[in-house]
N, C-alpha and C positions, 0 to 999 in steps of 0.2 A: 338684739343681744343674743348671747349664747351662754351655754353652761357645759361644764365637764361632767361626763358620766364615768365614774370610777370603775364600773364593771366592764364596759366595752372600750374604755380608755380613748374616747373620742369627744371632741367638742361639737355639740349639736345646738340647733336652734331651741329656744325655750319652749316652743310649741311641741317638741318631742318629749317633754316631761309632763307628768301628771301634776296635779296640785297637792300640796301638803302645807297647809297654813301654819303648822307648828314649826316649820323651818324658817329661818330668817328671810330667805328669798321667796318663800311661798310656793316653791316647786319641790317635787319629789327628788330624792337623792339619786335615783337611777332613771334612765330614759324608759319610755314605755315598753319597747321590746325587751330590754334587759329585765325590767320588773316582771313582765309576763313570764319570762324564762325562769326567773328565780322562784316565782310562785308555783309554776308547774313542777320544777325540780323538788321543791319542798313537799308538795302533795304526793309526788311519787315516793320520795324518801320516807314519808310518814305513813304511807299506805292508804292515803285518802283518794287514790285514783284507781279505778277498776275498769278495764276495757274502754279507756278514753274518757270516762266520766268521773266526776267527783262523787265520792261516796260519803254520805253523812246521814244524819237522821232524816227520816221522811218528813215532808211538809205536812202540816195539819190538813186533814181532809183529802189527801191524795192516797188512794189505794187502801183506805181503811173501811170502805163500805158505807161511809156516811155521806156520800155525795149526791 
């Protein structure tokens, strides 16, 4: 079976889509490469990427001197 990706406008195999059980077919709306691109663009646009890394709050126990 196949599914249409509205972002890249191609019909791809279902294996090219991630899972999203909240949708009727159980598959993500966008193919994996398009989804990854959208996430990256969003993080750049919102300033959450710095020097190729995602910037957020530090993980507990990392760099806080309590290790």
